[in-house]
C-alpha positions as CSV (number, residue, x, y, z in Angstrom):
1,X,44.8,114.7,98.7
2,X,44.6,111.2,100.3
3,X,43.2,110.9,103.8
4,X,46.4,109.5,105.2
5,X,48.5,112.4,103.8
6,X,46.0,114.9,105.1
7,X,46.2,113.5,108.6
8,X,50.0,113.5,108.5
9,X,50.2,117.1,107.4
10,X,47.6,118.2,109.9
11,X,49.5,116.4,112.7
12,X,52.8,118.0,111.7
13,X,51.3,121.5,111.5
14,X,49.7,121.0,115.0
15,X,53.1,119.8,116.4
16,X,54.9,122.9,115.1
17,X,52.3,125.2,116.5
18,X,52.4,123.4,119.8
19,X,56.2,123.8,120.1
20,X,55.8,127.6,119.7
21,X,52.9,127.7,122.1
22,X,54.9,125.6,124.7
23,X,57.8,127.9,124.5
24,X,55.6,131.0,125.0
25,X,53.8,129.4,128.0
26,X,57.1,128.5,129.6
27,X,58.0,132.2,129.5
28,X,60.8,131.8,127.0
29,X,60.7,134.1,124.1
30,X,62.6,133.0,121.0
31,X,65.8,135.0,120.2
32,X,66.8,135.9,116.7
33,X,70.2,137.5,116.1
34,X,70.7,139.4,112.9
35,X,74.3,140.1,111.7
36,X,75.2,142.5,109.0
37,X,78.6,143.8,107.8
38,X,77.6,147.5,107.9
39,X,75.5,149.8,110.0
40,X,72.2,150.9,108.4
41,X,72.5,154.7,107.9
42,X,70.4,155.5,104.8
43,X,68.9,154.4,101.5
44,X,71.9,155.2,99.4
45,X,74.3,153.4,101.7
46,X,74.8,149.7,101.1
47,X,72.9,147.7,103.7
48,X,72.1,144.1,103.0
49,X,68.7,144.3,104.8
50,X,66.6,147.0,106.3
51,X,65.7,146.5,109.9
52,X,62.3,148.1,109.4
53,X,61.5,145.8,106.5
54,X,62.7,142.7,108.3
55,X,60.6,143.6,111.4
56,X,57.6,144.2,109.2
57,X,58.1,140.9,107.4
58,X,58.2,139.0,110.7
59,X,55.1,140.9,112.0
60,X,53.2,139.8,108.9
61,X,54.0,136.3,110.1
62,X,52.8,137.1,113.6
63,X,56.2,137.5,115.2
64,X,56.3,140.8,117.0
65,X,59.6,142.1,118.5
66,X,59.3,142.6,122.2
67,X,56.1,140.5,122.4
68,X,56.6,136.9,121.3
69,X,60.1,137.3,119.8
70,X,63.3,139.1,120.5
71,X,65.4,140.5,117.6
72,X,69.0,141.5,118.3
73,X,70.7,143.4,115.5
74,X,74.5,143.7,115.3
75,X,76.7,145.1,112.6
76,X,80.5,145.0,112.0
77,X,80.9,148.5,110.6
78,X,82.8,147.1,107.7
79,X,85.6,145.9,110.0
80,X,86.9,142.4,109.6
81,X,88.0,141.9,113.2
82,X,84.8,143.3,114.5
83,X,82.9,141.0,112.1
84,X,84.5,137.9,113.7
85,X,83.8,139.3,117.2
86,X,80.1,139.9,116.7
87,X,79.8,136.4,115.2
88,X,81.4,134.9,118.3
89,X,79.4,136.9,120.7
90,X,76.1,136.0,118.9
91,X,76.9,132.3,119.2
92,X,77.5,132.6,122.9
93,X,73.9,134.0,123.3
94,X,72.6,130.6,122.1
95,X,69.8,132.2,120.0
96,X,67.1,130.2,118.3
97,X,68.2,131.4,114.9
98,X,71.1,133.5,113.6
99,X,70.6,135.5,110.4
100,X,73.9,136.3,108.8
101,X,74.1,138.5,105.7
102,X,77.4,138.0,103.7
103,X,80.0,135.3,103.3
104,X,82.6,136.2,105.9
105,X,79.8,136.5,108.6
106,X,78.4,133.1,107.8
107,X,81.9,131.6,107.8
108,X,82.6,133.1,111.2
109,X,79.4,131.9,112.7
110,X,79.7,128.3,111.3
111,X,83.3,128.1,112.7
112,X,81.7,128.5,116.1
113,X,78.5,126.3,115.9
114,X,77.1,123.3,114.0
115,X,73.9,123.2,115.9
116,X,72.3,126.7,116.0
117,X,70.2,127.3,112.9
118,X,71.7,129.8,110.5
119,X,69.8,131.6,107.8
120,X,72.1,133.4,105.3
121,X,71.7,135.9,102.5
122,X,73.9,137.4,99.8
123,X,76.3,134.4,99.8
124,X,77.8,133.9,96.4
125,X,79.2,130.4,96.7
126,X,77.6,128.5,99.6
127,X,78.7,125.1,98.4
128,X,82.3,126.1,97.5
129,X,82.5,127.9,100.9
130,X,81.6,124.7,102.7
131,X,78.4,126.1,104.2
132,X,76.1,123.5,102.6
133,X,76.3,120.1,100.8
134,X,73.9,121.0,98.0
135,X,71.3,123.7,97.1
136,X,68.4,121.2,97.3
137,X,69.4,119.7,100.6
138,X,71.9,121.8,102.6
139,X,72.5,119.0,105.0
140,X,73.8,121.0,108.0
141,X,72.6,123.8,110.2
142,X,72.7,126.5,107.5
143,X,70.4,127.5,104.7
144,X,69.3,130.6,103.0
145,X,69.6,132.7,99.8
146,X,72.5,132.8,97.4
147,X,73.6,135.9,95.6
148,X,73.8,134.3,92.1
149,X,76.0,132.0,90.1
150,X,79.4,132.9,88.7
151,X,78.0,133.5,85.2
152,X,77.0,137.0,86.5
153,X,80.6,138.0,85.8
154,X,80.0,137.5,82.1
155,X,76.8,139.5,82.2
156,X,78.5,142.4,84.0
157,X,81.2,142.4,81.4
158,X,78.8,142.3,78.5
159,X,76.8,145.3,79.9
160,X,80.1,147.3,80.5
161,X,81.1,146.6,76.9
162,X,77.7,147.7,75.6
163,X,77.8,151.1,77.4
164,X,81.5,151.6,76.6
165,X,82.2,149.8,73.4
166,X,85.8,151.1,72.9
167,X,87.2,149.4,76.0
168,X,89.9,146.8,75.3
169,X,90.9,145.9,78.9
170,X,88.9,145.5,82.1
171,X,90.1,145.1,85.7
172,X,88.0,143.1,88.1
173,X,88.3,144.5,91.6
174,X,88.0,142.2,94.6
175,X,89.4,141.6,98.1
176,X,91.0,138.1,98.4
177,X,90.0,137.8,102.0
178,X,86.3,138.6,101.4
179,X,85.6,137.5,97.9
180,X,84.3,133.9,97.4
181,X,87.0,131.5,96.6
182,X,89.6,134.3,97.2
183,X,88.3,135.9,94.0
184,X,88.4,132.8,91.7
185,X,84.6,132.4,91.8
186,X,84.1,135.3,89.5
187,X,87.5,135.5,88.0
188,X,87.3,132.4,85.9
189,X,84.0,133.2,84.1
190,X,85.1,136.8,83.8
191,X,88.3,135.8,82.0
192,X,86.4,133.5,79.6
193,X,83.9,136.2,78.8
194,X,86.7,138.8,78.3
195,X,88.4,136.6,75.7
196,X,85.1,136.2,73.8
197,X,84.7,140.0,73.7
198,X,88.4,140.7,72.7
199,X,89.0,142.3,76.1
200,X,92.2,141.8,78.1
201,X,91.2,140.7,81.6
202,X,93.1,142.1,84.5
203,X,92.8,140.5,88.0
204,X,93.0,143.3,90.5
205,X,93.1,142.0,94.1
206,X,93.0,144.9,96.7
207,X,93.4,144.8,100.4
208,X,93.4,148.5,101.4
209,X,92.4,151.9,100.0
210,X,95.9,152.5,98.7
211,X,95.8,149.5,96.4
212,X,92.4,150.5,95.2
213,X,93.8,154.0,94.3
214,X,96.7,152.5,92.4
215,X,94.6,150.0,90.5
216,X,92.0,152.5,89.2
217,X,94.7,155.2,88.4
218,X,96.5,152.6,86.3
219,X,93.4,152.3,84.1
220,X,93.4,155.9,82.9
221,X,94.3,156.8,79.4
222,X,94.9,154.6,76.4
223,X,93.9,152.0,75.6
224,X,90.4,152.7,77.0
225,X,89.8,150.6,80.1
226,X,86.9,149.5,82.3
227,X,86.4,148.4,85.8
228,X,84.2,145.5,87.2
229,X,83.6,145.6,90.9
230,X,82.6,142.3,92.4
231,X,80.3,141.8,95.5
232,X,82.3,141.6,98.7
233,X,82.0,143.4,101.9
234,X,85.4,145.2,101.6
235,X,84.9,146.8,98.2
236,X,81.3,147.7,99.2
237,X,82.7,149.5,102.2
238,X,85.0,151.5,99.9
239,X,82.3,152.5,97.4
240,X,82.7,156.3,97.9
241,X,86.4,156.0,97.1
242,X,85.9,153.7,94.1
243,X,83.2,155.9,92.6
244,X,85.3,159.0,93.1
245,X,88.4,157.5,91.6
246,X,86.5,156.1,88.6
247,X,85.2,159.6,87.9
248,X,88.6,161.3,88.4
249,X,90.3,158.9,86.0
250,X,87.4,158.6,83.6
251,X,87.0,154.9,83.9
252,X,83.7,153.3,82.9
253,X,82.7,150.9,85.8
254,X,79.9,148.5,86.5
255,X,78.9,147.6,90.1
256,X,77.1,144.7,91.8
257,X,74.9,146.9,94.1
258,X,72.4,149.7,93.4
259,X,74.0,151.8,96.2
260,X,76.9,152.4,93.9
261,X,74.7,153.8,91.1
262,X,72.6,155.8,93.6
263,X,75.9,157.5,94.8
264,X,77.2,158.4,91.3
265,X,78.5,155.1,89.9
266,X,77.9,154.6,86.1
267,X,75.8,151.4,86.2
268,X,74.9,148.4,88.3
269,X,73.4,145.0,87.7
270,X,72.2,143.3,90.9
271,X,69.7,140.9,92.4
272,X,66.3,142.5,92.8
273,X,64.7,140.4,95.5
274,X,62.9,141.2,98.7
275,X,65.5,139.7,100.9
276,X,63.9,140.7,104.2
277,X,60.7,138.8,103.4
278,X,62.6,135.7,102.2
279,X,64.8,135.7,105.3
280,X,61.8,136.2,107.6
281,X,59.9,133.3,105.9
282,X,62.8,130.9,106.7
283,X,63.1,132.2,110.3
284,X,59.4,131.6,110.7
285,X,59.6,128.0,109.4
286,X,62.6,127.2,111.6
287,X,61.0,128.7,114.8
288,X,58.0,126.4,114.0
289,X,60.1,123.3,113.8
290,X,61.7,123.1,110.4
291,X,65.3,122.0,110.1
292,X,67.8,124.1,108.0
293,X,69.2,120.9,106.5
294,X,65.8,120.3,104.8
295,X,65.2,123.9,103.6
296,X,66.6,124.4,100.1
297,X,69.0,127.2,99.4
298,X,67.3,129.5,96.9
299,X,68.9,131.5,94.1
300,X,67.8,134.8,92.8
301,X,65.4,135.0,89.8
302,X,65.1,138.8,89.4
303,X,67.8,141.2,88.6
304,X,67.9,145.0,88.3
305,X,69.8,147.2,85.8
306,X,70.4,150.8,86.9
307,X,72.2,153.5,84.8
308,X,73.3,156.9,85.9
309,X,73.0,159.2,82.9
310,X,74.7,162.1,84.6
311,X,77.8,159.9,85.1
312,X,77.7,158.6,81.6
313,X,77.6,162.2,80.2
314,X,80.5,163.2,82.4
315,X,82.5,160.3,81.1
316,X,81.6,161.2,77.5
317,X,79.6,158.1,76.9
318,X,76.4,157.8,74.9
319,X,74.1,155.2,76.3
320,X,72.6,153.1,73.5
321,X,68.8,153.3,73.3
322,X,68.6,149.5,73.4
323,X,70.3,149.6,76.8
324,X,68.1,152.4,78.2
325,X,65.0,150.5,77.2
326,X,66.2,147.5,79.2
327,X,67.2,149.5,82.3
328,X,64.9,149.1,85.3
329,X,65.9,152.5,86.7
330,X,67.6,155.5,85.0
331,X,69.1,158.4,87.1
332,X,69.0,161.6,85.0
C-alpha cells in the first residue's frame, strides 16, 4: 500500500473512532431502533431476526446494550396499521440508526425521514420500491440486504414440479398490499417459468383469511394443482391457516420461509444467511461514520432447501432421491 493511501486510511479510521468516543464522553449513548413485523415467540414461528442473535452480533463488535448503546425493539404483531404506527413513533425518537425488516416497514419509515440512517433486511425489490437508486450506490439514507431477485419464482416452481410432477396448474399466493410491486415482482417470472413447464399459472391475490380459504379450496381435485407462497408479511402471518388448508385439500405447496416447513409445510426454499450479523455489521459501520448512501445493498448468496417427508407421505408424494440429496434439511 502506498504511504499516502495508508495515511488517508489511518486518518479516516481515527476520525470514525473519535466520533464514537466524543459521543460517549458527552454522555449521549447511540440509540438503535429495530422494527420487525412480528413478535418473536419461538424457533418455529417466522421472525425475521432473533433479538439474542442481533445483540450478540453487536457485542462482538463491542456494542453492548445498556452500556455504550441502547437497542429498542418494536414489533407490529402482523398488523398493518400498527406497522405504520411503530414506524412513525420510531422516527420521532430521532435514533442514530433504524433497522427495519421487511418492505412495508421500510416504506413506512422512509415516508417519514430522509435523514435518519436506515438498514433494511428481507426487502425483495429495493430499487423498484424506491428505497435506493442502485445496489452498488444506494444514494439515499437507506441500505441493507435484499431477499433475492425475481428469478426465485422460477426456482420455486421447478422444485414444486419436481416433488409433484403431475401438477398442471399452480396458484401463486400474495397480498397486493404487502408483496413487492403489488405482486408483479414475482408474478412475471412465475408466469414465464410456468409456461416452460406446461403449467397453467394462476394469480391468487388475497387480502384476508377468507380469500386464502377460497383460493386453496379451489385447488383441490383434478387436474392436480400446486401452491406457491411468496414472501410477504401478510401471508407469513397466516402460515398456520395456509399449511392446514393445503393439508386438508391435499395441495402440494412450496414456501419461502423455513418456518412453514418446520410447522408442517411440504417444502421451502429460502435464503440461508446470518441476517443478524450482517445487519449488525452495517449498524456498526454507520455508528462509526459511514453513510448509507455509500454502503452497497447486498444480495443473498446462500439458499436452503427443506423438505418435510411426513407431509409428503400424507399427500401421497414420493420424494425423488435426487431431490432428497440436494435438500439441506429433511424432516422425517
